C-alpha positions in Angstrom: -4.4 99.9 19.4 -6.0 101.8 16.2 -7.4 99.2 13.5 -4.9 100.4 11.4 -2.1 99.4 12.7 -3.1 96.5 14.6 -2.6 96.0 10.5 0.7 95.9 10.7 0.9 93.3 13.6 4.2 95.6 15.3 6.8 95.0 13.2 5.9 91.2 11.7 4.7 92.1 7.8 0.8 89.8 6.9 2.2 87.6 4.5 5.2 86.3 7.2 2.6 86.2 10.4 0.3 84.0 8.0 3.3 82.3 6.9 3.8 81.8 10.4 1.1 80.7 11.6 -0.1 78.3 9.3 3.8 76.8 10.8 2.2 76.9 14.0 -1.3 75.1 13.5 0.1 72.4 11.5 1.0 69.6 13.6 -2.8 70.3 15.3 -4.2 71.3 11.8 -7.7 69.1 10.6 -7.5 67.2 7.7 -9.4 70.2 5.2 -10.3 70.5 1.0 -9.4 73.5 -0.1 -10.4 75.4 -3.4 -7.2 75.3 -6.1 -7.0 78.7 -5.7 -5.4 78.3 -2.4 -2.4 77.6 -3.7 0.1 78.3 -6.1 1.3 81.3 -8.8 -2.4 82.9 -7.7 -3.2 82.1 -4.2 -3.7 84.7 -2.1 -0.6 84.7 0.0 1.3 84.7 -3.5 -0.6 87.8 -5.0 1.3 91.0 -5.6 -0.2 93.8 -3.3 -1.0 96.8 -5.1 -2.3 100.5 -3.2 -3.9 103.1 -5.3 -3.3 107.2 -4.9 -5.3 108.6 -7.9 -7.9 106.6 -8.2 -10.5 109.5 -10.7 -9.3 109.3 -14.5 -6.2 107.0 -15.0 -5.6 106.3 -11.6 -9.0 105.0 -11.2 -8.6 102.2 -15.3 -5.3 101.5 -13.7 -6.9 100.3 -10.2 -9.8 98.7 -12.4 -6.6 96.8 -14.5 -4.5 95.5 -11.2 -8.0 94.6 -9.9 -8.6 92.0 -12.4 -5.7 90.3 -12.9 -5.1 87.0 -11.1 -1.6 88.7 -10.3 -2.4 91.2 -8.7 -4.8 92.5 -5.2 -6.2 95.9 -4.9 -5.6 96.1 -0.8 -5.5 99.8 -0.1 -7.4 103.5 -1.9 -6.0 106.7 -1.4 -7.4 109.9 -3.3 -7.7 113.1 -1.3 -10.8 113.6 -3.1 -13.4 111.3 -1.0 -15.6 111.0 -3.8 -13.2 109.5 -5.4 -12.3 107.4 -3.3 -16.0 106.1 -2.1 -16.2 105.2 -5.7 -14.0 103.6 -5.4 -13.3 102.0 -2.2 -16.8 100.1 -3.6 -15.5 98.9 -7.3 -12.6 97.2 -5.3 -14.8 95.6 -1.9 -12.3 97.5 0.2 -13.6 98.7 4.6 -12.9 102.6 5.6 -9.9 101.2 7.1 -8.2 100.7 3.6 -9.3 104.2 1.8 -6.9 107.2 2.9 -6.5 111.3 2.6 -3.1 111.2 2.7 -1.0 108.8 1.0 1.9 108.7 3.1 -0.9 105.9 5.5 -1.3 104.3 3.0 2.4 103.4 1.9 3.5 103.1 5.4 1.0 99.4 5.4 3.6 97.2 6.6 1.3 94.8 3.6 1.6 96.5 0.5 4.1 95.3 -2.2 3.5 97.9 -4.7 1.7 101.3 -5.5 0.0 102.7 -8.4 -0.2 106.2 -9.5 -2.2 108.5 -10.1 -2.2 111.3 -9.2 -1.8 114.8 -11.2 1.6 115.4 -12.7 2.8 117.5 -10.5 2.1 115.4 -7.1 4.2 111.5 -9.4 7.6 112.4 -8.5 7.4 112.7 -4.3 4.0 110.5 -3.5 6.9 107.8 -6.0 9.5 108.6 -3.7 8.0 108.0 -0.5 7.0 104.5 -1.9 9.9 102.9 -3.7 11.9 105.0 0.4 9.9 103.0 2.2 10.8 100.0 -0.1 7.7 99.8 -2.6 7.8 99.6 -6.4 5.9 101.6 -8.4 4.1 101.9 -11.8 3.7 105.4 -11.9 1.1 108.0 -15.2 3.1 109.6 -17.7 4.1 112.4 -17.9 7.1 110.6 -14.9 7.2 114.8 -13.9 6.3 117.7 -13.7 10.0 119.5 -13.6 13.8 118.1 -15.2 15.7 118.2 -11.7 13.6 115.6 -9.8 13.1 113.1 -13.0 16.9 112.9 -12.2 16.0 112.6 -8.2 13.4 110.6 -8.7 15.0 108.1 -11.1 18.2 108.0 -9.2 16.8 107.3 -6.3 14.7 103.9 -7.3 18.4 102.7 -8.7 20.0 103.1 -4.7 16.9 102.5 -3.0 16.9 99.2 -6.0 13.8 98.7 -7.2 10.8 98.2 -9.8 9.5 101.3 -12.1 7.3 101.2 -14.2 6.6 104.4 -16.6 3.1 104.1 -17.7 4.1 104.9 -21.5 1.7 101.5 -22.1 2.2 102.7 -26.3 5.4 101.1 -26.1 3.5 97.2 -25.0 1.8 97.7 -28.0 2.9 95.8 -30.7 2.8 98.1 -33.2 4.8 100.3 -31.4 7.7 97.8 -31.6 7.5 96.3 -34.8 8.3 100.0 -36.1 11.3 101.2 -33.7 12.2 98.1 -35.3 11.7 99.1 -38.5 13.4 102.5 -37.5 16.9 101.1 -35.4 17.5 97.8 -38.2 17.8 100.2 -41.6 15.0 99.2 -43.1 14.3 102.9 -43.9 18.0 103.6 -44.2 19.5 106.4 -42.2 16.9 108.1 -40.2 16.3 111.1 -41.2 14.5 113.2 -39.2 10.6 111.8 -36.4 7.3 114.5 -37.3 5.1 114.0 -34.5 1.9 115.4 -33.9 -0.8 115.9 -31.1 -4.3 117.5 -31.2 -5.1 120.7 -28.8 -6.2 121.3 -26.0 -9.6 119.8 -25.4 -11.3 121.9 -22.3 -12.0 125.4 -23.0 -11.6 128.4 -20.1 -13.5 131.8 -20.1 -11.5 134.5 -20.2 -12.3 135.8 -16.9 -12.3 133.4 -13.4 -13.1 134.2 -9.8 -12.4 132.3 -7.4 -15.1 129.1 -6.2 -16.4 127.4 -2.9 -13.9 124.9 -1.9 -16.0 121.4 -2.6 -16.2 120.0 1.2 -15.4 116.3 -1.0 -12.4 117.6 -1.5 -8.6 118.7 0.6 -8.1 121.2 -1.4 -4.4 122.5 0.2 -3.4 118.6 -0.3 -4.5 118.7 -3.8 -1.6 121.4 -4.3 0.9 120.0 -1.6 4.1 121.1 -3.4 2.2 124.1 -5.9 1.5 127.2 -5.3 -0.3 128.7 -3.5 -4.4 129.6 -5.6 -7.7 130.3 -4.8 -9.3 127.3 -6.1 -11.9 127.2 -9.2 -13.2 123.6 -10.3 -11.3 124.1 -13.7 -7.6 124.1 -11.8 -8.3 120.2 -10.8 -8.9 116.6 -11.8 -8.9 116.4 -15.6 -8.1 119.6 -16.2 -4.9 120.4 -14.2 -2.7 118.7 -17.6 -3.7 123.0 -18.4 -2.4 125.1 -16.2 1.4 125.0 -16.0 1.8 125.6 -12.3 0.8 121.0 -12.7 1.2 119.7 -15.6 2.5 120.8 -20.0 -0.7 121.3 -21.7 -0.3 118.8 -25.1 3.1 119.0 -24.8 3.4 116.2 -21.9 -0.2 114.4 -21.7 0.0 113.9 -25.5 3.4 114.6 -26.8 5.6 112.1 -23.6 3.3 108.9 -26.1 4.1 110.0 -28.5 7.9 111.4 -28.0 8.3 108.3 -26.2 8.4 106.5 -28.9 10.8 109.1 -31.1 13.4 108.4 -28.3 13.0 104.3 -28.5 13.6 104.8 -31.8 15.8 107.1 -32.7 17.7 104.5 -29.9 17.9 108.2 -27.4 16.7 106.4 -24.3 20.0 107.2 -22.4 20.0 111.2 -24.1 18.8 113.8 -25.9 18.2 116.1 -27.9 20.9 119.8 -28.3 18.7 121.5 -29.7 15.8 122.9 -30.0 14.1 125.8 -31.0 10.0 126.9 -30.3 7.4 128.1 -30.7 4.0 128.1 -29.1 1.1 130.2 -28.8 -0.4 130.7 -24.9 -3.6 131.5 -23.7 -4.4 135.9 -22.4 -7.3 135.2 -20.9 -8.9 132.7 -18.5 -7.7 130.0 -15.6 -5.6 128.0 -18.7 -1.4 129.3 -18.9 -0.2 125.7 -20.8 0.2 126.0 -24.5 -2.4 125.8 -27.4 -1.0 126.4 -30.5 3.2 124.2 -30.6 5.5 124.3 -33.3 9.1 122.8 -32.0 12.2 121.5 -33.3 14.4 119.0 -32.0 18.0 118.7 -33.3 19.9 115.3 -31.7 23.7 115.1 -31.9 23.8 112.6 -34.9 21.8 115.5 -37.0 18.1 113.3 -36.8 15.6 116.4 -36.8 12.8 115.8 -34.9 9.8 118.4 -34.9 6.3 118.5 -32.4 3.5 120.5 -33.7 -0.6 120.2 -32.9 -2.7 118.7 -35.3 -2.7 115.0 -36.3 -1.1 112.2 -33.7 1.5 109.5 -34.3 5.0 109.3 -35.1 6.7 109.0 -38.1 9.7 108.6 -38.4 11.8 109.1 -42.7 14.8 107.9 -43.5 16.7 108.0 -46.4 15.3 104.6 -48.1 11.4 105.7 -46.6 9.1 106.3 -44.2 7.7 104.7 -41.1 4.4 105.5 -39.6 3.0 104.5 -36.3 0.2 104.8 -34.1 -2.5 103.6 -32.0 -3.0 100.5 -33.8 -2.2 101.8 -37.0 1.6 101.0 -39.1 2.2 102.1 -42.0 5.8 102.4 -44.3 6.6 103.0 -47.6 7.8 101.1 -49.6 5.1 98.9 -48.3 7.3 95.7 -47.9 8.9 97.2 -45.4 5.9 95.6 -43.7 6.5 92.4 -44.9 9.8 92.6 -43.5 11.3 89.6 -40.8 14.0 91.0 -38.8 16.2 88.5 -38.7 18.0 87.0 -35.6 20.9 88.7 -35.3 19.2 91.6 -35.6 18.6 94.5 -33.1 15.3 92.6 -30.4 14.1 95.4 -29.3 12.0 94.6 -26.0 8.8 93.3 -26.1 5.8 93.7 -24.0 2.9 93.2 -24.5 0.8 94.0 -22.1 2.6 97.2 -19.5 0.4 96.4 -17.3 1.6 92.8 -16.7 5.2 93.6 -17.1 5.2 95.4 -14.1 4.2 93.1 -11.6 6.6 90.0 -13.9 8.7 92.6 -13.4 8.0 92.8 -10.0 8.2 88.5 -9.1 12.4 88.3 -11.4 13.3 91.5 -10.4 14.5 93.1 -13.5 13.9 96.3 -15.6 10.0 97.2 -16.5 10.3 98.0 -20.9 9.2 101.6 -19.7 11.4 102.5 -16.3 12.7 104.9 -14.3 14.8 106.9 -17.2 12.8 105.9 -19.5 10.0 107.8 -17.8 12.2 110.6 -17.1 14.5 111.5 -20.8 10.7 111.4 -22.1 9.8 114.1 -19.7 12.4 116.1 -20.3 11.5 116.2 -24.1 8.2 117.3 -23.5 9.8 119.8 -21.0 13.0 121.3 -23.6 9.7 122.0 -25.9 7.9 124.1 -23.4 10.7 126.0 -22.0 11.9 126.6 -25.5 8.6 128.0 -26.3 8.1 130.2 -22.9 11.1 131.7 -24.2 10.9 132.0 -27.3 14.2 131.2 -28.4 17.8 128.9 -29.4 18.5 126.7 -26.6 21.4 124.6 -26.8 21.1 121.9 -24.4 23.3 118.9 -22.5 21.4 115.7 -22.2 24.5 114.7 -20.2 25.1 117.1 -17.9 21.0 118.3 -18.3 21.5 121.6 -18.1 21.3 124.3 -20.8 25.1 125.0 -20.8 25.7 128.6 -20.5 22.2 130.0 -20.4 21.3 130.1 -16.7 18.0 131.1 -17.4 17.2 128.5 -18.8 18.7 125.8 -16.9 16.7 127.7 -13.6 13.0 126.6 -15.9 14.7 122.6 -15.2 13.7 123.2 -12.0 11.1 124.6 -9.4 10.2 126.0 -5.7 8.3 123.5 -3.8 5.4 124.8 -1.4 6.2 123.3 2.2 6.4 120.7 3.7 6.8 119.0 0.5 10.8 119.3 -0.7 12.5 116.8 -2.2 
């Protein structure tokens, strides 16, 4: 029997085994003074066990967050880059037996309660669905999806299996964002009319030409590509810069747009729907490796007439109403008239979901089995708004969208762009 299989102890989970052993030995136990930490809510047997898939960049930051929380314990890590993997293993203090190249081995462990997904975007849904089907709760980075269709699949699977799912759009757990959106939904700016969103331009550049490079020995490149089409290796294709290639991500539209468009959806009370018309103009690279838009200018229209504008430049989300405006960004809340900022939301008004710590909210919901602030449906809907922008810019023509059926009515070309062919064997 291999050491990994021994950890599973047949069909008995780690916790059940430990509890059973304690009961069996209770009659013969010698009185012992044990530290208080062995008992109570933060006792080792009560801490939520986390397996982290993708531990470079933001995935590594999430791992550190769960490691530093008294309610959770990181017990396994996984990454296709062995350099990232070794660094994460040392930070957490795990043995080599608890580090994996293939996420399926980590997910198969019965002693893991939840999985943190910090992979590149094209891997978010495949890993999350595998975890959900294995009975794990999931914390998955934004943007939640690569395509609209896979987002619907994920949201449906989460519901089917009754799992707790948190999308890593952590701005929802920021007090300024909740307060600003509460001002909007409670009419402090009058009737909502328009929403303006700024996102930064690309923060990485590539040369006008490129040639394939030797694959680094520490990277399992075939597994990194996974469901994406095969392409020759180049260092700018992987790690942080993957987000500027359409095969794996959607540029700054899905990077920063996933944050600010998410807040726009929240303030527009559109968490279960979306816009019905989209127009977009984008500038795309004519040379080099990168393929995502370098400049964005998109207009959305909602069924109630609200217009939303997404443009390159600036940052944050500004809600304009018939009687004023509210602007919100990280660490920033402003309004006109200024008296809005002193407004108190009364007990009979709309109070939005309150979370002051995104990861703690996820851990709390694992225990109480309630929905986190940014569940799979919310994450899917916010990602969809991002994807609609990219589709409109790529087609360079006005589009109509049915947010209920999640298709472009009468437009087969656009509807085909809601999904991608997937490389075998990574079929959802």
